[in-house]
MARTIZA-904809 format. One record per residue (C-alpha): residue number from 1; x, y, z. Coordinates in pm, 1 decimal. Each point is the difference from the previous one (the first is absolute). Layout:
! residues N
NUM  X  Y  Z
...
This chain:
! residues 472
1  -1965.2  -2283.3  1633.5
2  188.6  -291.1  -152.9
3  191.5  65.1  -320.4
4  13.3  -373.0  -76.7
5  -309.4  -198.1  -83.7
6  139.9  -321.0  148.9
7  40.1  156.1  345.2
8  -326.1  197.5  -10.2
9  -326.8  -73.2  176.8
10  -157.3  -50.7  -342.9
11  218.9  -303.9  -63.6
12  23.7  -134.4  354.8
13  -363.8  35.5  110.6
14  -236.9  64.5  -290.1
15  77.9  -259.6  -267.5
16  -256.7  -271.0  64.2
17  -97.2  -328.9  -164.9
18  -314.5  -109.5  -182.1
19  -118.4  -231.6  280.4
20  37.8  282.2  252.3
21  -187.6  231.5  -235.0
22  -283.6  -250.9  -29.8
23  -19.6  -46.2  376.6
24  -28.7  375.2  52.2
25  -309.1  5.8  -225.7
26  -191.2  -296.2  141.0
27  -253.2  219.0  179.7
28  -77.3  205.7  -311.6
29  -29.8  -313.3  -212.9
30  -293.1  -111.0  216.3
31  -207.7  282.1  -151.1
32  128.1  20.5  -358.9
33  172.3  -207.6  -265.6
34  372.9  24.9  -76.9
35  -73.2  181.1  -329.0
36  -223.5  249.1  173.8
37  269.0  63.7  259.9
38  251.6  51.3  -280.8
39  -234.8  253.2  -159.1
40  -39.8  177.9  332.7
41  376.4  49.1  11.1
42  -17.2  153.1  -348.3
43  -289.8  218.4  114.6
44  184.5  129.2  307.3
45  319.8  65.5  -197.8
46  -204.5  197.3  -251.2
47  -148.1  210.2  281.1
48  347.8  68.7  139.2
49  116.1  103.2  -347.3
50  -292.5  238.7  -51.9
51  27.0  152.7  346.0
52  375.1  44.0  -40.9
53  -49.2  179.8  -330.1
54  -256.2  234.7  155.2
55  250.6  76.7  276.2
56  262.1  76.1  -272.1
57  230.7  -275.1  120.9
58  258.7  -159.6  -225.4
59  13.5  -370.7  -77.0
60  251.0  -91.9  273.9
61  -222.5  112.6  294.1
62  -297.4  -170.3  -165.3
63  200.4  -321.5  -39.9
64  112.4  22.9  363.1
65  -362.3  35.5  110.2
66  -95.3  -311.8  -198.8
67  274.9  -200.9  171.3
68  -104.9  130.3  342.6
69  -358.6  -103.2  -75.2
70  100.6  -354.5  -94.6
71  227.8  -33.2  301.7
72  -279.1  113.0  231.2
73  -229.2  -273.1  -129.6
74  261.7  -265.7  61.2
75  -98.7  39.9  366.0
76  -363.8  107.9  -39.0
77  -309.5  -90.6  -199.7
78  -207.1  218.3  -229.4
79  -324.8  -117.7  156.9
80  116.2  103.6  348.9
81  123.4  350.2  -89.5
82  -99.6  304.3  -202.5
83  220.9  -34.2  -311.8
84  -84.9  349.4  -124.1
85  125.1  158.5  321.1
86  309.1  -222.1  -14.9
87  91.4  98.5  -356.9
88  -42.7  370.2  80.5
89  230.0  -45.0  300.5
90  251.4  -186.9  -218.3
91  16.3  294.1  -240.9
92  27.7  246.8  287.9
93  294.4  -190.6  152.5
94  165.3  -73.7  -335.5
95  0.7  369.0  -89.6
96  188.8  71.5  322.6
97  245.0  -286.5  -51.9
98  83.8  111.2  -355.1
99  44.5  362.5  118.4
100  -302.7  135.2  -186.7
101  -240.3  53.2  291.9
102  -359.8  109.2  -46.9
103  -235.1  147.2  258.6
104  -236.4  -241.6  169.1
105  -299.3  218.4  -90.7
106  96.6  -18.8  -366.6
107  12.7  -380.0  19.0
108  -346.5  -17.1  157.3
109  -160.5  247.1  -242.2
110  150.3  -159.3  -312.9
111  -82.7  -349.2  125.6
112  -364.5  101.2  33.3
113  -1.1  111.6  -363.7
114  162.8  -321.8  -126.4
115  -219.9  -229.0  208.3
116  -317.7  181.0  -103.0
117  74.5  -94.0  -360.7
118  -44.9  -364.9  102.9
119  -288.0  68.6  241.2
120  214.1  -104.6  296.7
121  -164.7  93.5  330.1
122  227.9  -180.7  244.7
123  274.7  263.2  7.9
124  -24.3  215.5  314.8
125  65.3  358.5  -108.9
126  167.5  94.4  328.2
127  361.3  100.1  41.2
128  26.3  -149.1  348.7
129  -99.0  -343.4  -135.9
130  270.7  20.4  -264.1
131  256.7  117.9  256.7
132  -88.3  -291.1  227.5
133  24.7  -245.6  -287.3
134  348.8  129.6  -75.0
135  128.4  -130.4  334.7
136  -166.3  -339.2  -48.0
137  157.6  -22.3  -343.4
138  348.7  84.1  126.4
139  -35.6  -256.9  275.8
140  -99.9  -279.2  -237.3
141  283.6  95.4  -234.7
142  241.4  -37.4  294.4
143  121.5  348.8  -93.4
144  182.9  -147.1  -300.8
145  -60.3  283.5  -245.0
146  289.9  -28.4  -247.3
147  -113.9  -153.5  -330.3
148  235.7  -107.0  -278.6
149  -193.3  47.2  -322.9
150  96.8  -169.2  -329.2
151  16.3  330.6  -189.1
152  359.8  70.0  99.5
153  104.9  -355.0  -84.8
154  -161.7  42.8  -342.3
155  198.8  318.1  -63.4
156  321.2  -170.6  111.9
157  -54.0  -304.6  -220.4
158  -77.3  208.5  -308.2
159  291.5  237.0  59.8
160  -206.3  314.0  52.3
161  128.0  67.1  349.1
162  326.9  -87.1  178.4
163  -30.1  -261.7  271.2
164  238.0  189.0  230.2
165  -69.8  322.4  182.5
166  289.0  194.8  -151.1
167  291.4  -16.8  -242.5
168  321.0  -194.4  33.7
169  321.3  205.2  23.9
170  150.0  -199.2  -290.0
171  -148.0  -140.3  -315.6
172  9.3  -372.0  -64.9
173  301.2  33.9  -230.9
174  193.5  220.0  244.1
175  -83.1  -226.1  291.7
176  105.3  -307.3  -196.9
177  331.0  159.4  -97.2
178  74.9  104.2  358.3
179  -75.0  -345.4  138.2
180  203.3  -169.3  -272.3
181  295.5  224.5  85.6
182  -30.7  -87.4  366.8
183  -23.4  -372.1  -80.4
184  308.0  25.4  -220.2
185  197.3  160.3  283.0
186  -110.4  -277.0  236.8
187  99.0  -264.0  -256.7
188  348.0  156.7  -43.9
189  48.6  8.4  375.8
190  -92.1  -368.2  26.7
191  239.5  -91.9  -283.8
192  276.6  194.0  172.4
193  -62.5  -183.3  326.8
194  6.0  -336.1  -180.2
195  328.4  90.5  -174.1
196  162.0  103.8  328.8
197  -119.6  -313.1  175.7
198  140.3  -214.3  -281.3
199  340.4  171.8  33.2
200  1.3  -57.9  374.9
201  -52.9  -371.9  -49.4
202  320.2  -48.5  -204.7
203  210.8  -267.7  175.9
204  365.0  -88.7  -0.7
205  145.4  -35.5  -347.6
206  -243.8  250.6  -146.0
207  -279.5  -251.6  -31.2
208  -340.1  95.2  132.7
209  -122.7  -224.4  276.1
210  -338.3  -153.2  -80.1
211  -277.7  115.8  221.7
212  -376.9  12.9  -32.1
213  -1.8  377.9  13.7
214  252.8  43.7  -279.9
215  -215.8  -186.1  -248.1
216  297.2  -216.1  -111.4
217  -76.3  -289.4  -227.7
218  -252.0  -51.3  -271.8
219  -285.2  -53.3  242.9
220  80.5  322.6  183.9
221  13.9  203.3  -321.7
222  -325.1  -144.1  -127.6
223  -158.0  59.1  340.1
224  102.2  362.8  -5.7
225  -138.2  38.9  -351.6
226  -332.3  -152.5  102.2
227  -18.8  229.7  300.0
228  80.0  303.5  -213.8
229  -262.5  -99.3  -259.4
230  -262.8  -50.7  271.1
231  83.1  339.3  147.0
232  -27.5  162.8  -343.4
233  -339.4  -162.0  -63.5
234  -124.0  107.9  340.9
235  123.2  353.7  -52.9
236  -164.9  17.8  -343.8
237  -333.4  -129.3  133.6
238  17.7  247.9  286.6
239  81.6  276.8  -249.1
240  -305.5  -74.7  -216.1
241  -228.4  -13.0  305.5
242  138.4  329.0  124.0
243  -35.9  177.7  -334.9
244  -350.5  -129.2  -69.5
245  -128.9  34.7  355.5
246  54.6  369.7  56.3
247  -369.0  74.7  -40.3
248  60.4  312.5  -207.0
249  -187.6  -107.9  -314.0
250  319.8  -112.8  -171.2
251  -114.9  -353.4  -73.2
252  -354.2  79.5  -109.7
253  -194.2  -158.9  -281.5
254  -162.7  168.6  -296.1
255  -367.3  46.4  89.4
256  -233.9  191.8  -226.3
257  -190.8  300.4  129.6
258  -330.5  -164.7  -90.8
259  89.6  -308.3  204.8
260  79.0  224.4  295.9
261  -334.5  182.2  -25.4
262  -202.2  -321.9  -21.3
263  196.4  -143.7  293.0
264  -77.9  312.0  203.1
265  -373.6  -28.4  -75.8
266  5.1  -367.1  96.6
267  165.5  85.5  331.6
268  -281.5  247.9  68.1
269  -250.7  -279.6  -56.1
270  180.5  -247.7  227.7
271  -120.7  189.1  306.7
272  -342.2  -154.8  -63.3
273  153.7  -344.1  59.0
274  181.7  -169.2  288.4
275  344.0  -15.5  -162.4
276  136.2  270.3  231.2
277  -66.7  -228.9  295.2
278  161.8  -302.5  -165.6
279  304.3  112.0  -200.3
280  293.3  239.7  37.4
281  -20.9  317.3  -211.7
282  269.0  -106.8  -246.8
283  -199.2  -314.9  -86.4
284  -308.9  212.3  -67.3
285  201.1  238.9  -219.9
286  155.5  -282.7  -196.6
287  -341.7  -159.6  -48.5
288  -137.0  327.5  -138.2
289  296.4  26.7  -238.7
290  -55.8  -358.8  -112.7
291  -367.5  66.1  -77.0
292  88.3  324.9  -178.5
293  258.9  -179.8  -215.1
294  -262.8  -260.4  -93.6
295  -253.9  265.9  -96.1
296  239.9  206.0  -210.4
297  140.0  -306.2  -176.5
298  -353.1  -110.6  -96.1
299  -93.9  346.7  -123.5
300  299.2  53.0  -227.5
301  332.3  -169.6  -51.4
302  182.3  333.3  -7.9
303  -149.5  133.6  323.0
304  309.5  -79.8  202.7
305  217.2  200.4  -234.3
306  -226.0  306.5  -28.4
307  95.3  300.7  208.5
308  -151.4  336.9  68.4
309  171.4  328.7  62.1
310  -67.3  -28.8  372.9
311  230.9  -303.0  19.5
312  305.0  170.6  -149.4
313  175.6  4.9  335.8
314  -52.4  -374.1  29.9
315  140.3  -46.6  -352.3
316  308.7  201.9  86.4
317  55.1  -197.3  319.1
318  -32.3  -328.0  -194.4
319  258.0  112.7  -255.0
320  242.9  120.4  265.5
321  -52.1  -317.2  202.5
322  73.6  -215.0  -306.0
323  316.5  198.3  -76.3
324  121.4  -22.9  359.2
325  -65.8  -374.6  13.8
326  209.0  -45.4  -314.3
327  285.8  195.6  157.0
328  -20.1  -210.9  315.1
329  -16.9  -327.6  -191.4
330  -334.7  -112.5  141.4
331  -325.4  -93.3  -171.0
332  -216.0  285.8  -132.2
333  -347.2  63.4  142.2
334  -270.8  -236.9  -129.4
335  -172.2  115.5  -316.8
336  -300.2  -235.0  1.9
337  -285.8  -67.8  236.9
338  101.9  -362.6  55.1
339  357.7  88.8  91.1
340  -118.6  288.0  216.2
341  -233.4  -220.6  204.6
342  252.5  -284.3  15.2
343  250.6  236.3  159.7
344  -206.2  7.5  321.0
345  64.8  -300.9  220.4
346  -362.6  -38.1  108.1
347  -195.7  -313.0  83.9
348  -219.4  -50.2  -306.1
349  -276.0  -170.5  197.7
350  -36.3  307.6  220.2
351  23.3  235.4  -297.9
352  -268.1  -176.8  -202.5
353  -225.6  -35.8  303.9
354  11.8  377.3  36.4
355  -62.5  43.3  -373.9
356  -303.8  -225.7  23.3
357  -137.2  193.8  297.6
358  23.6  322.1  -200.0
359  -152.4  -146.8  -316.0
360  -297.3  -143.9  190.3
361  -95.0  350.7  110.8
362  -103.9  131.2  -340.0
363  -273.8  -246.7  -94.8
364  -170.4  31.3  339.4
365  45.0  376.9  3.9
366  -151.2  37.1  -346.3
367  -302.6  -203.0  101.5
368  -39.7  189.3  328.1
369  53.9  348.5  -143.6
370  13.0  18.2  -380.5
371  239.9  244.5  -162.5
372  -286.7  213.2  -131.3
373  -120.9  58.8  357.6
374  335.3  119.6  135.3
375  -12.9  327.7  -194.7
376  -375.7  70.8  -27.5
377  44.6  369.5  -89.9
378  264.8  -55.7  -269.1
379  49.7  -366.3  -86.6
380  271.7  76.2  -253.6
381  212.1  203.0  241.0
382  343.7  -154.6  46.5
383  -134.0  -313.1  -166.3
384  326.3  -67.3  -178.1
385  207.6  43.9  312.2
386  -156.6  -71.6  336.5
387  -229.8  -276.7  -131.2
388  251.3  -155.8  -239.0
389  109.6  -291.1  221.8
390  -358.2  -89.3  94.2
391  -120.2  -7.9  -360.8
392  299.2  -192.3  -128.1
393  -8.2  -254.4  279.3
394  -374.9  -45.3  -41.2
395  41.1  -72.9  -371.0
396  296.7  -231.2  54.0
397  -121.4  -199.0  299.0
398  -366.6  -35.4  -83.2
399  -170.8  300.7  159.4
400  -338.6  -80.9  149.7
401  100.7  -211.9  296.9
402  -353.1  -135.5  47.7
403  -253.4  94.9  260.1
404  106.2  134.8  333.4
405  -248.8  -222.3  175.1
406  -107.8  -278.5  -235.9
407  -26.5  -345.7  150.3
408  192.7  102.4  310.5
409  -309.7  171.9  136.9
410  -223.1  -292.4  -82.4
411  -154.0  183.8  -295.4
412  -69.8  -130.1  -344.8
413  324.2  -3.4  -195.3
414  -171.0  112.7  -319.2
415  -136.2  317.8  159.5
416  288.7  232.9  75.4
417  -62.1  250.0  274.7
418  146.3  345.4  -20.3
419  251.9  81.0  270.8
420  135.8  353.0  -21.9
421  80.1  287.3  237.3
422  -365.1  38.9  104.4
423  -28.5  -367.9  83.4
424  334.5  16.6  183.3
425  -127.4  281.6  221.9
426  -316.9  -198.7  74.1
427  207.7  -310.4  74.4
428  211.4  190.3  254.0
429  -317.1  110.4  180.1
430  -139.2  -354.7  2.0
431  327.6  -142.4  129.1
432  13.3  248.6  288.5
433  -367.0  -52.6  89.4
434  28.4  -378.3  -16.1
435  309.8  5.1  217.0
436  -176.6  217.0  256.0
437  -287.0  -248.5  11.1
438  238.1  -292.5  50.1
439  201.3  180.9  266.2
440  -320.6  103.7  176.0
441  -88.5  -366.4  62.0
442  329.1  -163.1  103.2
443  -170.3  -264.8  213.8
444  -187.7  -142.6  -298.3
445  314.3  -74.4  -200.2
446  85.2  -326.4  170.4
447  -365.2  -99.2  36.7
448  -61.0  38.6  -371.7
449  294.0  -224.2  -82.7
450  -123.2  -264.3  246.7
451  -351.7  21.5  -141.9
452  128.6  -52.2  -352.3
453  167.2  -324.0  103.0
454  -288.4  -133.8  212.3
455  -321.6  114.2  -173.2
456  -145.3  -158.9  -314.8
457  76.6  147.2  -338.4
458  -333.1  180.3  -30.4
459  43.8  166.7  338.8
460  349.5  117.1  -93.4
461  -131.5  155.2  -319.3
462  -268.4  189.7  193.7
463  254.9  133.5  249.1
464  227.8  119.8  -278.1
465  -291.6  169.4  -175.5
466  -98.8  169.4  325.6
467  354.7  129.5  45.3
468  -0.8  143.3  -350.6
469  -329.7  178.0  65.9
470  144.7  145.8  319.8
471  295.4  141.2  -193.6
472  -226.7  159.0  -254.8
């Protein structure tokens, strides 16, 4: 296991680009529209979430399973596999990776219950099928099983958790005093060597002989002063970097507890998107914080200054950090959202691209699965917490999102077709059946293309209609 993200398999092998992502989905896009495929990803992530909750798994194994699922379909197509068997295998493997294993029989039995809620008949309720799928999954993942999630980065950025694995033997003040003492001793030793060398260069008659090393003359003195000033500036810059880069939550910013909670909920929702295949975890965390700051600032101007009793430890650490920074003569931690975000040297184009990817989720998700349908037994349960980002983002960014099919399916734009979980399950079945039909007649593929170019328009229309009837 790699302790550094930059040397991990996550960074080196599994951060892809948008063109590569589009190429990996070309086969699926032959049987559905891009919006429908986006909704299918939401549908599968929702199934993973429900199955993980029934297996009593925490959020980290569930998030790992979602990433495994998306990585698997970078190399495979939904229409050529059984996605329900794949997502069950992803949860089974993720539970092992995150050291919370569950029995394979429990996965199969609970998966049957979850899939029956959506009238899914494609899942094979056999443990040997799931065990076989586990090996195929590991092979397609190249046995790269370590996932760096943005949750830890979020806790580091908001000062709730130290970025290092332990404690330093000295505090920042003690370490600074010890290093300053050592630097002073080195400076005295250098001055003593310069004084001795100047005495050794005294010539006949008691006059010092000019030499470049003695620094004689106005130019030599000024040169030595410039060198000393440059060394002092370099030492001071190195000192600030050392004191602020310890990773022990000493240079943190003041982030409200409500901002942290909204950011955490947003991170949970990001596993329904492709951001974990496109961006490093710290970019995703910073994007969630940015959105949370925007939401809290629009709700109330005093939201960033409001604290709850659960954030008292964070308040104490902010006060101590401010006091220590004053003692060390460096800038205090940022006390505003703008200064906090400006302190991260991040490419703004990448940051806002990630923010836009997250924001686009909510309008499509609300149209695919309205909030009232997500908690059918108790719609008001956790409404103020778990559904807070969805509701706020829907109200801010326009909600609806339009039809899932609309004109893309060749339908009348004025008549919006419903596309929800039931339609998603039916679409998966149609995609698999249509792909089987196409793969069952490989010799006709080239002939059909040649016929389209050579036959008259009416003949081409009849051949296309015949192909559609065959699929049905």
